[in-house]
C-alpha positions, 0 to 999 in steps of 0.5 A, a space after each residue: 401172258 402171251 408176251 411172256 410166252 414169246 419172251 421165254 421162247 425167244 430166250 430159249 432159241 438164243 440159249 440153244 443157238 446150235 439146235 435152233 440153227 439146225 431146226 430153222 435150216 431144215 424147216 426153211 429148206 423143207 418149206 421152200 422146196 415143198 412150196 415150190 413143188 406144190 406151186 408146180 402141182 397147183 399150176 398143173 391141176 389148174 389147166 383149162 379150169 378158168 373157163 366158166 363153162 369148163 365142166 360142160 365143154 368136151 373135146 370130140 375124139 375118134 377111136 379108129 382101127 381094129 385089133 392091135 391097129 386101133 388108134 385114138 385121134 384127137 382130131 375129127 371131121 369138120 361136118 360133125 360139129 354142124 350136124 351135132 348143133 343141128 340134130 343133137 339136143 344135148 349139144 348147146 354149141 360147137 367150135 372147131 379149130 384148124 391149124 393155119 398153114 395157108 396164111 402164115 406170112 403177114 405184112 404191115 408197112 415195113 414189118 413182116 412176121 411169119 405167124 407159126 401159131 395161128 388157127 382157123 376157128 368158128 365165131 363161137 370160139 370167143 363165146 364158148 371159151 373165156 378168152 376175153 375179146 377186149 376190142 371188137 364185137 363178141 357177137 360178130 368177131 369175124 364180120 367177113 371171111 377176110 377178118 382177123 383176130 389178134 392177141 394183145 402181144 401180136 397186135 402190139 408187135 404190128 401196131 405198137 400203141 395204135 388202135 389195131 381195129 380196122 388196120 389191114 395186114 397183107 397176107 399171101 397173094 397180097 390178100 388184105 386181112 382187116 383186124 376185127 378184134 383183139 383178145 387177151 394173151 392166152 393164160 399159160 395154163 390153157 391147153 389152147 394157145 395161139 397168136 392169130 385167128 382167122 374165120 374157118 369159112 375162109 379155110 372151107 372156101 379155099 378147100 372146096 371151091 375148086 373141088 371136082 369130086 363134089 365134096 363140100 364142108 358139110 359132106 367131107 367125112 374123110 378129112 380128120 383135121 379139126 379140133 372139135 369142142 362141144 358145149 353140152 346142155 346140163 345133164 347131157 349123157 356123154 355115152 348117149 351123145 357119142 352113140 348119136 354122133 357115130 350114127 350121124 357119121 355112118 349115115 354120111 360115110 357108111 364105110 367107117 364101121 371101125 369108128 367110134 366117137 369119144 368125148 374128153 372133158 376139157 379139164 382132163 385134156 392136160 393130164 390125161 390121155 385121149 382114151 382117159 388113161 393116166 398121162 401127166 397126172 402120174 407126174 403130178 401125183 409123184 411130185 405131190 408125194 415127194 413134196 409131202 415126203 420132204 415136208 415130213 422129213 423136215 417135221 421129223 427133224 424138228 420132232 426128233 431134236 425136240 423130243 431128244 432134248 426133252 431130258 435136258 429140259 425136264 428139270 426146267 419144266 418140273 420147276 415150272 409145275 412146282 411153282 404153279 404152271 398148269 399143263 395147258 400153259 406149258 403146252 401153249 408155251 412149247 407151241 409158241 416156241 415152235 411157232 416162233 421158230 417156224 415164223 423165222 423158217 417161213 420168212 426165210 423160205 419165202 425169201 428163198 422161193 423168191 430167189 430160186 423161182 427164176 431158176 426153178 421155172 427154167 428147170 421145170 419149164 414153167 412160168 410160175 410167179 409169187 403173185 400174192 394177189 392170187 388166192 391160189 398162191 396163199 392157199 398153197 403157202 398157207 396150207 403147207 406152213 400150217 400143216 407142217 407147223 401142226 405136224 411138228 409142234 403138237 407131239 413135242 408140246 404134249 410130251 414136254 408138258 407131261 413130265 412128273 415134277 418129282 421124278 424129273 427132279 430126282 433124275 428118274 424121268 422114265 416112260 415116254 422120255 426113255 422110249 427112243 423107239 419113236 425117234 428111231 422109227 422117224 430116222 428110219 422113215 427119213 432115210 427110207 425116203 432118201 433111199 427111194 429118191 436116190 434109187 428113183 434118180 438112178 432109174 430115171 437117169 438110166 431110162 433116159 440114157 437108154 432112150 438116147 443110146 437105143 438104136 433107132 433104125 436110122 442115123 440122125 447124126 449131124 442132120 438138119 432139116 427144114 420145110 422148103 416152101 418154094 425151094 421145092 420147085 428147084 430142089 435139084 438145083 438146091 441139092 447140087 449147090 449143097 453137095 458142093 459144100 465140103 461139109 455136106 455128105 448127103 441130101 434127101 427129101 420127104 413129106 414129113 418129119 421122120 422124128 415124129 410122123 403125124 399122119 395116119 390112115 386106115 384107107 388101105 387094102 392087101 391080099 388076105 385082108 379080112 372083112 371089117 379089118 382096119 390097119 392104121 398106118 403111118 404113110 411117108 412120101 420119100 425120094 430114092 435117096 431117103 433110105 440110104 441117106 438115113 442108113 436104113 436097112 432093107 430086109 427084103 426087096 429093093 429101094 425106089 429108083 426114081 423112075 416114074 413107075 415108082 409111083 406104083 411101088 410101096 416099101 413097108 416096115 416090119 410092123 406093117 408086114 406083121 400086122 397085115 400077115 403078109 407072107 413073102 410080101 415082095 411083089 404082092 398087091 397093096 393099095 394105099 388110099 386110091 393108089 393101087 400098086 405092089 410091095 417092092 421092099 421091106 425096111 427094118 423097123 425104125 422109131 418114128 415116135 416117142 419110145 412110150 409107143 410101140 413101133 406102128 405099121 409104116 409105109 413109104 410111097 413115091 410122090 415127088 410133088 409132095 416132098 416138101 421137107 429137105 434133110 441135109 447131112 453134114 460131117 458136123 465140123 462144117 455144119 455152119 457152112 452147110 447151113 449158110 449155103 442152105 440159107 442162101 438158097 432159101 433167100 433166093 426162093 423164099 425171100 419174104 420168109 425167115 429161114 428156120 431149121 432144126 437138127 434132128 438130134 435136138 428135135 429127138 431130145 425134145 420128145 423127152 423134154 418132160 422126162 428130162 425135166 422130171 429126172 433133173 428135178 427128181 435129182 434135186 429133190 432127192 439131194 435136198 431130202 438127203 440134206 435135210 435128213 443129214 441135218 437131223 442126223 447131225 443134230 441127234 449125233 451131237 445130242 447123243 455125244 453130249 448126253 454120253 460125255 461122262 460115259 465116253 470119258 470113263 470108257 477112255 480112262 478104262 482104255 477104250 480106243 478112239 476107233 472103239 468110241 466112234 463105233 460105239 456112237 455110230 453103231 445105232 445110227 448105222 443100224 437104223 439106216 440099214 433098216 431104212 434101206 431094207 424097207 425102201 428097196 421094195 417100195 422103190 422097185 414098185 414105184 419105179 416099175 410103175 413109172 417105167 410101165 408108160 414106156 414101150 421100150 424100157 430098161 430092166 431094173 437091176 439089183 445094183 441100183 438099190 445096192 448103190 442107193 443104199 451104200 450111198 445113203 449109208 456113206 452119207 449117214 456115216 460121214 454125218 455121224 462120224 464128225 461128231 463121233 470123232 470130236 467126242 472120241 478125241 475129247 480130253 477124258 478129264 474134261 469129260 468127267 468134270 462136265 455136268 
């Protein structure tokens, strides 16, 4: 019986090659794209969940500041981890990570490597997290403060296939670091990454051994530079723990009354913001919906073509019933037909995924792989194919197996067969989704274009920069050499990256500051050339002059003046950290972070000793010569370090890399959704022309024009697309307005976006339908009237 089902199904597929090809093509495209998107979604949702104790690990954070100046810092002070382990019963263990900027250059024999991704950490890092230590002692990964743990790839880079344990790397000042452990490379779905790890005791020793203010690692509650993770006891109250930690902090530093401790689950770090608000989960949710919609469109194609062609098979089904076929047998027969067609589509889809995966990874920034030993891959593929098969097959099988034999043989098949409303509704859904995706593509593209074109408050064109290291001691000579180059129009320096200022402080004071008020600011040390170099606009006062007295002067941005409520700020008193001085200038607000954030208070101060970043402006044409001169100076003063620079334009674009990837993928998904919809529409148009062949012939004999016939056949489909546009516009407006809410600086959604999206969908539908309509209209009426 089963063999007969498959034999009949195979014959039916071959008999209707055109419709089978349409169905297989639509399902293949839908399954391939749907699975690719869902693999991306699964990867995003898997971040940091591979740790066995992930449900009990939390990142410690701080909410600081008051009023509109309130901020959340994901880094904390070092001593809070030690106090938590000692004094808070809910804390089972604690781990700190600190970026390593002290020891970055390492040598082994003739190999010299600048390690940019290295950290200081506690020994408990290798027991709290499931980063497998494959060589070394897990109980004592750092035998002393000059031990180092490497990843497999890093160890191979230095030592090849030799056993790295006990090998010695030479660091800064010829300090010898002994390799004490090797861990597996970090999974790509880990929020924590690194190549090399040093004991945090070395950092503390370097920071505090020569301090004259009496601060130690256990008493310094001012340096917020540590990623701190706590492993909690089962059943621990996160809210109560946060209160206890704040109490400990205030006991040691009573001035921090505006500080609150927060705990973020490890598993939420990747997709949620520090305050628990939605972050990347919005994109995951959006892509999940798109995957579902594309699969739904593919299902709709199959259902529409299957039910539309049911009239052509009514006599076949009726004869089967008359000779004794039961309804359940017919139902199974049609399920087998769908399953067979799906098998071809699924195999083709998997092959297509395999071919497209490298390009897809490049577009999405992922490193996905079809690893069939991973049950997650099978779960995604299996659920997608099974769900799509069930959605596509059950309704057509029920419909086809429900014909009444006598009525069908007399050509009086009525009821559900003639009720085309359901098919029309499915077409409307298809094109409504397409219009939503088209409109979304336009809006995302316009927002990204707006970001790139928006006035930033400074000129970053043709500017490249790098951290000077020992070049900083010879800045004047380096600057003079650079300015001799014909392509260099300016040189300046600062202590941070203007594209994305990282540091913040609330340690400030001014005239009119209220009791308990804290204003968080972004401090930036600059030289006298910085403001004119970047063509910033001074609204009030003067620039730094380079005089020694500038160390007591400050320049604020508009946001800082407004937040501090300072009227006539020039000459007013202001304190930054322990430095008391006066405000000498106010600069127009400029963007120093992503446009997802509002411009925050910023302050410029003058301290030449801290200016480690150099900025070089070129004409663009001679940029190569300028870079060559900078590299020559670099080798003169930093011979052991590789020369690395970046252009501000490229760095600015990187701020919106995820949005650019989202926009590109959105465009591709929209195009595929439209393509699949058009395949279904093409099939329906072909079927319509086929069943109305006699009618068309009669109309032509009676004098109907070709244009009239085309209008007759296309009219119904155009009406459906117009209904789809009406339904899609409010949904598209609402969904894209939600997406734009995440930007502090955003476009206004214009009506023409939806008009253009609708017109484009209508034009595509017309082109799809017109091909078959024109072919039918041009057919010889004699042949039309002779057709069965």
